[in-house]
C-alpha positions in Angstrom: 0.3 0.1 0.4 1.1 3.0 -0.9 1.8 6.3 1.7 0.9 9.6 -0.4 -1.9 10.7 -2.8 -0.1 11.2 -5.5 1.6 7.4 -5.6 -1.9 5.9 -4.5 -3.6 7.7 -7.4 -1.1 6.7 -10.1 -1.7 2.8 -8.7 -5.1 3.0 -8.9 -5.4 4.3 -12.3 -3.0 1.4 -13.7 -4.9 -0.9 -11.3 -8.4 -0.4 -12.2 -9.8 -1.9 -15.0 -10.6 0.1 -18.4 -13.8 1.3 -20.1 -12.8 2.1 -23.9 -9.3 1.8 -23.2 -9.5 4.7 -21.0 -8.2 4.6 -17.3 -10.8 5.9 -14.7 -10.5 9.3 -13.9 -9.0 9.2 -9.6 -9.2 11.7 -6.7 -7.4 10.6 -4.0 -8.1 12.9 -0.8 -6.4 13.0 3.1 -9.5 12.7 6.0 -9.0 13.2 9.3 -10.8 11.4 11.6 -13.8 13.1 11.6 -13.9 12.6 7.7 -12.6 16.1 7.6 -10.7 17.3 4.6 -6.6 17.6 5.8 -3.1 17.8 5.2 -1.4 14.5 4.3 0.8 14.7 7.7 -2.6 14.6 9.6 -4.7 12.2 7.7 -6.3 9.0 9.3 -7.5 7.4 5.7 -7.9 8.2 2.4 -11.1 8.9 0.4 -11.1 7.9 -2.9 -13.3 9.1 -5.7 -13.5 7.0 -9.2 -14.9 7.3 -12.2 -15.4 6.7 -15.9 -16.5 9.8 -18.4 -19.8 7.9 -19.0 -21.1 5.6 -16.3 -23.7 3.4 -16.2 -24.8 0.9 -13.2 -22.8 -2.0 -14.4 -19.8 0.2 -15.1 -20.4 1.4 -11.5 -20.8 -1.9 -10.1 -17.4 -3.2 -12.0 -15.1 -0.6 -10.5 -16.8 -0.5 -6.9 -15.4 -4.8 -7.2 -12.2 -3.8 -8.4 -11.7 -1.3 -5.9 -12.9 -3.9 -3.0 -9.8 -5.6 -4.2 -7.8 -3.2 -3.6 -5.0 -3.7 -0.6 -5.8 -1.4 2.1 -9.2 -0.3 0.9 -12.0 -0.8 3.9 -15.0 0.3 2.6 -17.0 1.2 -0.7 -19.9 2.6 -1.4 -21.3 4.2 -5.1 -23.0 7.6 -6.0 -26.4 6.8 -7.8 -29.1 9.1 -8.9 -32.3 8.8 -7.9 -34.5 10.9 -9.9 -34.3 14.5 -10.6 -31.0 15.9 -9.2 -30.9 14.3 -6.4 -28.1 11.4 -5.6 -27.8 8.7 -2.8 -24.8 6.4 -1.9 -25.6 3.0 -1.8 -24.2 1.6 1.0 -25.4 2.3 4.4 -22.4 1.8 6.4 -20.9 4.7 4.3 -19.8 7.7 6.9 -22.6 10.4 7.0 -20.1 13.3 6.9 -19.1 11.4 3.7 -22.3 10.3 2.1 -26.1 11.6 3.5 -24.9 14.9 5.1 -21.9 15.6 2.9 -22.4 19.1 1.5 -22.7 19.0 -2.4 -24.0 15.4 -2.7 -26.6 16.2 -5.3 -23.8 17.6 -7.0 -21.6 14.6 -7.4 -21.6 12.7 -10.8 -22.3 8.8 -10.5 -19.3 7.3 -9.4 -17.5 5.1 -7.1 -15.9 6.2 -3.3 -13.7 4.2 -1.3 -11.9 4.6 2.0 -8.4 3.2 2.1 -6.1 3.0 5.1 -2.4 4.5 4.9 0.2 2.2 4.4 3.5 2.0 5.5 
């Protein structure tokens, strides 16, 4: 498991399945114990956001399954539209601060989110 967000991002871009020859878009955000954005040196874990430029339910499912196989990933969920301009997270165990209580949840595109431990 890598330690810094840029290394983790590159690792995931190389490891996760491609769609039509294109790697997924990967964003890595350091989070503290309260799930707030923070500096890398103060991070308890990383939040990973992954998506392709075009998404379907099947693509999200495949991407989530692939993320679950990555060492250090301990929780995953999907952000899916539920009609209109509303989104939901699919895993009820997902922390509310990063899901149902998240500012901007309904502005997110359909994607897979994961929490990963910070390795040595």
